Structure formats: C-alpha cells, structure tokens
C-alpha positions as CSV (number, residue, x, y, z in Angstrom):
1,M,19.0,-23.6,20.4
2,I,20.8,-21.4,23.8
3,K,20.9,-18.6,21.5
4,I,17.3,-18.7,20.9
5,A,15.9,-19.4,24.4
6,L,18.2,-16.9,25.8
7,A,16.5,-13.9,22.5
8,I,12.5,-15.4,24.1
9,L,13.6,-14.8,27.7
10,I,15.2,-11.5,26.8
11,V,12.6,-10.0,24.6
12,T,10.2,-11.1,27.4
13,Q,11.4,-9.5,30.1
14,L,11.5,-6.0,28.0
15,F,7.8,-6.8,27.8
16,T,7.6,-7.3,30.8
17,L,9.4,-3.6,31.8
18,L,7.5,-2.0,29.1
19,L,4.2,-3.1,30.5
20,L,5.6,-2.5,34.2
21,K,6.1,1.5,33.1
22,G,3.0,1.7,31.6
23,K,3.7,1.2,27.8
24,H,1.1,-1.4,27.4
25,N,-0.8,0.9,24.7
26,K,2.2,1.5,22.5
27,I,3.1,-1.9,22.1
28,K,-0.3,-3.0,21.4
29,K,0.0,-0.3,18.9
30,I,3.3,-1.6,17.0
31,M,1.7,-4.7,17.3
32,K,-1.6,-3.7,14.6
33,L,1.8,-1.8,12.6
34,Y,2.8,-5.6,12.8
35,D,-0.8,-6.5,11.6
36,I,-0.3,-4.2,8.8
37,G,2.8,-5.6,7.4
38,K,1.3,-9.1,7.7
39,K,-1.8,-8.0,5.1
40,I,0.6,-6.4,3.6
41,T,2.7,-9.6,2.1
42,S,-0.2,-11.1,2.0
43,N,-2.3,-9.4,0.1
44,I,-2.7,-7.5,-3.8
45,K,-5.4,-7.0,-3.8
46,L,-5.8,-3.4,-3.5
47,K,-8.7,-1.5,-2.7
48,R,-9.5,-4.4,0.0
49,L,-6.5,-3.6,1.4
50,M,-6.3,0.0,1.6
51,K,-10.2,0.3,3.5
52,E,-9.4,-2.7,5.4
53,I,-6.1,-0.6,6.8
54,M,-8.3,2.7,6.2
55,E,-10.1,1.3,8.8
56,L,-8.0,0.5,11.5
57,A,-6.6,3.8,11.4
58,K,-10.0,4.8,12.2
59,E,-10.6,3.2,14.9
60,E,-6.7,3.0,16.4
61,V,-7.0,7.2,16.5
62,Q,-10.7,7.1,16.8
63,A,-11.1,9.6,14.2
64,E,-15.1,10.1,13.0
65,A,-14.0,10.0,9.2
66,C,-10.8,9.3,7.1
67,S,-9.6,9.1,3.7
68,L,-7.0,8.0,1.1
69,Y,-6.1,10.2,-1.6
70,L,-4.0,8.6,-4.5
71,V,-2.3,11.3,-6.2
72,D,-3.0,10.6,-9.9
73,E,0.7,12.5,-11.9
74,E,-0.9,12.9,-14.9
75,K,-3.6,15.1,-13.8
76,Q,-1.9,16.8,-11.2
77,E,-4.8,15.4,-9.4
78,L,-6.0,13.7,-5.8
79,W,-8.2,11.1,-5.6
80,F,-10.5,9.1,-3.3
81,E,-9.5,5.6,-3.0
82,V,-10.8,4.7,0.5
83,A,-13.3,7.3,2.3
84,L,-14.8,6.5,5.4
85,G,-17.0,7.7,7.3
86,G,-20.5,10.3,7.3
87,K,-20.6,11.2,3.2
88,G,-18.1,8.9,2.1
89,D,-19.6,7.9,-0.5
90,K,-20.3,11.7,-1.5
91,V,-16.6,12.1,-0.7
92,K,-15.7,9.5,-3.3
93,E,-16.4,11.9,-6.6
94,I,-14.7,14.3,-5.6
95,R,-11.0,15.4,-6.8
96,V,-8.6,17.7,-5.5
97,K,-5.9,20.0,-7.8
98,I,-2.8,19.6,-6.4
99,G,-1.9,22.7,-4.2
100,E,-5.5,23.4,-3.0
101,G,-6.8,22.9,0.5
102,I,-4.8,20.8,2.8
103,S,-4.9,17.2,1.2
104,G,-3.3,19.2,-2.0
105,W,-0.9,21.5,0.3
106,V,0.0,18.1,1.9
107,A,0.4,16.6,-1.1
108,K,2.6,19.7,-2.5
109,E,4.3,19.9,0.2
110,G,4.5,16.9,1.3
111,V,4.8,17.9,5.1
112,T,2.0,16.5,7.8
113,L,-0.5,18.7,9.5
114,N,-2.4,18.5,13.2
115,L,-5.4,20.8,12.8
116,K,-7.1,21.4,16.0
117,D,-9.1,24.0,14.3
118,V,-9.0,22.9,9.7
119,N,-11.8,26.3,9.4
120,Q,-9.4,28.9,11.6
121,D,-6.7,27.4,8.4
122,P,-6.0,30.0,5.2
123,R,-6.1,26.4,3.0
124,F,-9.4,24.6,4.3
125,S,-10.8,24.0,0.7
126,A,-14.8,23.8,2.0
127,I,-15.0,20.4,0.7
128,G,-17.1,19.6,4.5
129,K,-19.7,21.9,2.6
130,K,-19.9,20.5,-0.4
131,I,-20.7,17.2,1.3
132,D,-22.0,18.6,4.5
133,F,-19.4,17.1,7.0
134,K,-18.8,19.6,9.0
135,Q,-14.6,19.8,10.1
136,K,-12.2,20.1,13.1
137,A,-9.8,18.8,13.7
138,M,-7.4,17.2,11.4
139,L,-4.4,15.2,10.5
140,T,-2.9,15.1,7.6
141,M,0.0,13.0,6.5
142,P,1.6,12.7,3.0
143,V,3.0,8.9,1.5
144,K,5.5,8.6,0.3
145,F,7.9,6.6,-2.0
146,H,11.7,7.2,-2.2
147,D,11.3,11.1,-0.9
148,K,8.0,11.3,-3.8
149,T,4.6,11.8,-2.3
150,I,2.2,9.4,-3.7
151,G,-0.4,9.7,-1.4
152,V,-2.0,11.3,1.2
153,I,-4.2,10.1,4.7
154,Q,-6.4,12.1,6.3
155,L,-8.3,11.8,9.2
156,I,-11.1,14.0,10.6
157,N,-12.3,14.6,14.0
158,K,-11.9,13.2,17.0
159,V,-14.3,11.1,18.7
160,G,-16.2,13.1,21.4
161,G,-14.3,15.8,19.8
162,G,-10.8,17.3,21.1
163,F,-7.8,17.1,18.7
164,F,-4.9,14.9,17.5
165,T,-1.8,14.0,19.1
166,R,1.3,13.9,18.6
167,E,1.0,9.7,19.4
168,D,-1.6,9.7,16.8
169,E,1.0,11.1,14.5
170,E,3.3,8.4,15.6
171,F,1.0,5.7,14.5
172,L,0.1,7.0,11.5
173,E,3.3,7.6,10.2
174,G,4.2,3.9,10.6
175,M,1.4,2.9,8.9
176,T,2.2,4.8,5.7
177,S,5.9,3.7,5.3
178,Q,3.6,0.6,5.5
179,I,1.0,1.6,3.1
180,A,3.7,3.0,0.7
181,I,5.2,0.1,-0.3
182,A,1.7,-2.0,0.0
183,L,1.2,1.3,-3.2
184,E,3.7,0.7,-5.3
185,N,3.6,-3.7,-4.8
186,A,-0.3,-3.1,-6.0
187,K,1.7,-1.7,-9.2
188,L,3.9,-4.8,-9.5
189,Y,1.1,-6.6,-9.9
190,Q,-1.4,-4.2,-11.6
191,G,1.8,-4.1,-14.5
192,M,1.9,-8.2,-14.6
193,H,-1.9,-8.4,-14.2
194,D,-1.8,-6.8,-17.3
195,L,0.3,-7.8,-19.3
196,F,-1.2,-11.3,-17.9
197,V,-4.7,-10.1,-19.5
198,D,-3.4,-8.4,-23.2
199,A,-1.5,-12.2,-23.3
200,I,-4.5,-13.8,-23.0
201,S,-6.8,-11.9,-24.9
202,A,-4.5,-11.7,-27.9
203,L,-4.6,-15.9,-27.4
204,A,-8.8,-15.7,-27.7
205,G,-7.7,-13.4,-31.0
206,A,-6.0,-16.3,-32.7
207,V,-8.5,-18.3,-32.3
208,D,-11.3,-16.5,-33.4
209,A,-9.4,-15.3,-36.6
210,K,-9.4,-18.7,-37.6
211,D,-12.5,-18.2,-38.3
212,P,-14.2,-15.1,-40.2
213,Y,-17.3,-15.2,-39.4
214,T,-17.3,-15.7,-35.3
215,N,-14.5,-12.2,-35.4
216,G,-15.1,-11.4,-32.0
217,H,-17.0,-14.1,-30.8
218,S,-14.5,-14.4,-27.6
219,H,-15.3,-11.5,-26.7
220,R,-18.6,-11.3,-26.6
221,V,-18.6,-14.4,-24.7
222,T,-16.5,-13.1,-21.9
223,E,-18.7,-9.8,-21.5
224,Y,-22.0,-11.8,-22.0
225,S,-20.7,-14.3,-19.2
226,L,-19.7,-11.9,-16.8
227,E,-22.9,-9.5,-16.4
228,I,-24.5,-13.3,-15.6
229,G,-21.4,-13.2,-13.3
230,K,-22.2,-10.3,-11.7
231,E,-26.0,-10.7,-11.6
232,M,-25.8,-13.7,-9.7
233,G,-23.2,-11.9,-7.1
234,F,-20.1,-13.5,-7.8
235,S,-16.9,-12.0,-5.8
236,E,-14.1,-10.3,-7.8
237,E,-12.2,-13.3,-7.6
238,Q,-15.1,-15.5,-9.3
239,M,-15.5,-13.0,-11.9
240,E,-11.8,-12.7,-13.2
241,Q,-11.5,-16.6,-13.5
242,L,-15.2,-16.4,-15.0
243,E,-13.6,-13.7,-17.0
244,Y,-10.1,-15.8,-18.0
245,M,-12.1,-19.5,-19.0
246,A,-14.4,-17.3,-21.4
247,L,-11.8,-15.4,-22.8
248,L,-10.1,-18.6,-23.6
249,H,-13.0,-22.1,-23.8
250,D,-12.9,-22.2,-27.6
251,V,-8.8,-22.0,-27.2
252,G,-8.5,-25.6,-28.3
253,K,-9.7,-24.5,-32.1
254,I,-6.4,-23.9,-32.8
255,G,-5.9,-27.6,-33.1
256,I,-9.3,-27.8,-35.7
257,C,-7.9,-27.5,-39.1
258,D,-9.5,-24.9,-40.9
259,S,-11.3,-26.8,-43.5
260,V,-13.5,-27.4,-41.0
261,L,-13.5,-24.3,-38.8
262,N,-14.5,-22.2,-42.0
263,K,-17.1,-24.8,-43.8
264,Q,-19.5,-22.3,-45.7
265,S,-22.2,-25.6,-45.1
266,R,-23.5,-27.6,-41.3
267,L,-21.0,-30.5,-40.4
268,D,-20.8,-33.6,-41.3
269,D,-21.0,-36.2,-38.7
270,E,-17.1,-36.7,-39.3
271,E,-16.5,-33.2,-39.1
272,F,-18.6,-32.4,-36.3
273,A,-16.8,-35.6,-33.3
274,L,-13.5,-33.1,-35.0
275,M,-15.0,-30.0,-33.5
276,K,-16.4,-31.7,-30.6
277,S,-12.8,-33.0,-29.6
278,H,-11.2,-28.7,-29.2
279,V,-12.3,-29.2,-25.5
280,L,-9.8,-32.0,-25.1
281,I,-7.7,-30.5,-27.1
282,G,-8.0,-27.2,-25.4
283,S,-8.2,-28.4,-21.7
284,K,-4.2,-30.5,-23.0
285,I,-3.0,-27.1,-24.2
286,L,-3.6,-25.4,-20.3
287,E,-2.6,-27.9,-18.8
288,S,0.6,-27.5,-19.7
289,M,0.3,-24.5,-18.1
290,K,1.0,-24.3,-14.4
291,S,-0.3,-21.0,-13.6
292,L,-3.8,-21.4,-16.1
293,K,-5.0,-24.9,-15.1
294,Y,-8.0,-23.2,-12.7
295,I,-9.3,-22.5,-16.1
296,I,-9.6,-26.0,-17.5
297,P,-13.4,-26.7,-15.7
298,G,-14.5,-23.4,-17.7
299,V,-13.3,-24.4,-21.0
300,R,-13.8,-28.9,-21.0
301,Y,-16.9,-28.4,-19.7
302,H,-18.7,-25.8,-21.4
303,H,-20.1,-28.5,-24.3
304,E,-22.0,-30.3,-20.9
305,K,-25.7,-30.7,-20.4
306,F,-27.9,-29.7,-18.4
307,D,-29.6,-33.0,-18.5
308,G,-26.4,-34.6,-18.6
309,T,-26.6,-35.7,-22.2
310,G,-23.2,-32.9,-23.7
311,Y,-20.1,-33.9,-24.2
312,Y,-17.3,-34.6,-23.8
313,D,-17.8,-36.3,-19.7
314,G,-21.3,-36.5,-20.3
315,L,-21.4,-34.4,-16.6
316,K,-25.4,-32.9,-15.2
317,G,-26.6,-30.7,-12.8
318,D,-23.9,-29.0,-10.3
319,E,-21.5,-31.7,-11.8
320,I,-21.2,-29.3,-14.6
321,P,-18.6,-26.5,-12.4
322,L,-21.0,-23.4,-12.6
323,E,-18.6,-21.2,-14.4
324,A,-18.9,-23.9,-17.3
325,R,-22.5,-23.5,-16.9
326,I,-22.2,-19.6,-17.5
327,I,-20.4,-20.0,-20.5
328,A,-22.9,-22.3,-22.4
329,V,-25.5,-19.9,-22.5
330,A,-23.3,-17.0,-22.8
331,D,-21.2,-19.3,-25.4
332,T,-24.8,-20.5,-26.9
333,F,-26.7,-17.1,-27.0
334,D,-23.9,-15.9,-29.5
335,A,-23.5,-18.3,-31.6
336,M,-27.2,-18.2,-32.0
337,T,-27.1,-14.4,-32.8
338,T,-24.6,-14.5,-35.4
339,T,-24.9,-14.2,-38.9
340,R,-22.5,-18.1,-40.7
341,P,-22.4,-18.5,-44.3
342,Y,-25.3,-20.8,-44.0
343,R,-27.6,-18.9,-41.9
344,K,-28.3,-15.3,-40.3
345,G,-28.1,-14.5,-37.1
346,L,-31.5,-14.5,-34.6
347,E,-32.6,-11.4,-33.6
348,F,-31.9,-10.7,-29.4
349,S,-36.0,-11.5,-28.6
350,V,-36.0,-14.9,-30.8
351,A,-32.4,-16.4,-29.1
352,I,-33.8,-15.3,-26.2
353,N,-36.8,-17.6,-26.5
354,E,-34.5,-20.2,-27.3
355,I,-32.4,-19.8,-24.2
356,N,-34.8,-20.2,-21.8
357,R,-37.0,-23.1,-24.1
358,C,-33.8,-24.9,-23.1
359,S,-34.2,-23.8,-19.6
360,G,-33.5,-27.4,-17.5
361,T,-32.2,-29.2,-20.6
362,Q,-29.0,-27.9,-21.8
363,F,-29.0,-24.7,-19.4
364,D,-29.0,-24.4,-15.7
365,P,-32.0,-23.0,-14.7
366,E,-30.9,-20.6,-12.4
367,V,-27.5,-19.5,-14.9
368,V,-30.9,-18.9,-17.0
369,N,-33.2,-17.1,-14.2
370,N,-30.1,-14.3,-13.9
371,F,-29.9,-14.1,-18.3
372,N,-33.0,-13.4,-18.5
373,S,-32.6,-10.4,-15.8
374,V,-29.3,-9.3,-17.3
375,F,-30.9,-9.0,-21.4
376,N,-34.2,-7.2,-20.2
377,R,-32.2,-4.1,-18.6
378,K,-30.7,-4.3,-21.9
379,L,-34.4,-4.6,-24.1
380,E,-35.2,-3.0,-22.2
381,N,-32.9,-0.1,-21.7
382,Q,-32.9,-0.2,-25.8
383,S,-36.5,0.7,-26.2
384,N,-36.2,3.9,-23.4
385,A,-33.3,5.6,-25.8
C-alpha cells in the first residue's frame, strides 16, 4: 500500500510539474493516445474503429480532411478504408498505385512527408483535381507493422491555413503504431470470423443435404431474412446475429429420421409431431455450445405464429423474438416457392399474396410490410430488366 501511495504521489507531482511548465497540451495528447489504445482493445469492428480514430486525428491536428489508406498487396494499390472531410464519398471510389502520388510514394518508401504546399511537389498525383478539392498543406505518414507498410494516413489542409507542425507529426506517429496493432488484430479476428461462418455454413449445408428437395433452403432463407433485416434498419451486429440464426434455423432436422424428412407425400399426424420436434432438438444442440447459445431464439421460435397458435411454446406477438418473426416469413416463403415431390413450387407473386393474407395471424404485420418492400423492388427490377 505504501508503494502504491508513493507511486500515486510521484505521478501527481510529475503532472503538476508538467502543467507548471506549460505542457498541458502534451498531456492531453498522451491521454487521447491512451483513449485510442482503450478503443483498440475493446473494439474489433475495424471500419467503425478506424473511423473513430481518424475523426480524433482530424480534430486533434485541426485538419480539414483526412484519409486512411490500406495496402492491397495483390494489386499493389492503396484503397480508402476511411475518408473524412470534403468530398469524402468521392475519394473512397479512387485507388492509388503503390509508388504513384504522395500517398503511393509514402507507401513505397515507408517515410513521412510533411508538405507545406503539395501543389509545388512533382509527386502530386492530382487526386484533388479529380474530386474538385483544393489541397495545400499535407501530412502523409506510413502505418507500419514489423517494419512493413500496411497503410498510409493522410491529413489535408490545416484549418485556418498554415501547415502541419512537428507536434502534429509526433501525435500522428503515436497513432500509427496503435492503428497498426488494430489492423493486425482485425485481420486475425476476420480470419477467425470467416472460419466460424464457414463452419456454420457447412453445418447448414449438411442439414439441407438430408433432404434433396430442399437443397440450399437454409442459405435462401438467410438471404431473404437479411434483406428484410436490412429493410428494417438492423445494425451490423443485429444482421450478423440474424444471419447465424437463419443459417441454423433447421439444424434440429439432423435429429429427424430420413424416412420422415424425405417422405414423398404429406406427413401424417404422428410424423408431423416428430417433424415439429426439430425446433427442440436444434435448441438442445446449441445449448451445448457456449458460443452459439445466442442463436437459440431463431432456432426454437421460428415456427411460432403471431396470433399464438404456432409451436412449440405458443408465444404470441412481441413475445416472439424479432429475428424469429423475420425467419418465419422467409422460411415460409421459400417453402412455398420450392418444388416438392407432391406439389410444384408457387410463383413468387402468388407466394407474396399468401404471405400478406396471413399477416396479423401467422406473421408479424411489420415484418410483412418490410418483406413487401424488398420483394416489390425485386419484381420491379425483374420487369425492367
């Protein structure tokens, strides 16, 4: 306790001395770099994280615009991960060859360029002319990981005129090391994420393969569900969760015997009771996997009906998780439009009318309205093609 108290006292005294010597701004910058570090350790969503970091950089060094390029090694190009400030949307459409222009030169040489007037530099690639954005002062710095350039940060035009200072460079240098770590962490996460999605997709494919007449059903239901979710304004996290729920909504069919799944005619009451149990079997399977427990609501409740007459728990209205209400519409639509041994699949327009007829009874009216918006656009595009 004495050592801790002494350490706190020393740190407090150091901060006091720095403040007395006019170093308040430097402390603020150090604290901002510390905040960036905290963001990196708590956030693995690369696009959102990079946007937050670049917004902080733009504000801190008082730049009119800033960009973060990432290196595409295969194509030997730089592409924009983030572009903030004037003409940001247009900038994102541009790719820069390694070695060309200011950013390409910095990526190739791996050194910082702090230019007071970029228009006087022969390496200027005229990107500003392409997007009608006047550039003058420009600070461009490589983002390195283990001495390898993986990106480039570029700050354009000091607010109020002037040029970027050595202090701005120092702050940016502190940021680039943090950004490099974030980018590498994101790559590792993306690799794990892709492996996870591949495993789920393979599992969904194994379920579909048990019934040759519904091959691809899980992926089609996922596609329809995601389109509805997007129409309803789902966040990135909600979309990801909905994707996994939809892919595995029928995972319990692994436990249903093939004679029932592949029956060439309609199921009798006993067989239908067995088929209904797939939602319970699926829930049981996922309960044993900690990383997949959050998918259970979409698996267990996608056969519930909005009026409470569905199975297995007889949930009603908003008691049914929203993801399950979405999957219910997508699942039924695909079932109706898929050809079975005992009937031909319905035309899309006929199936859409049936979905609407069951709005408020079998299906959530809000979900149906968004389903209509999605498929009205599909049908309109088909007619215009």
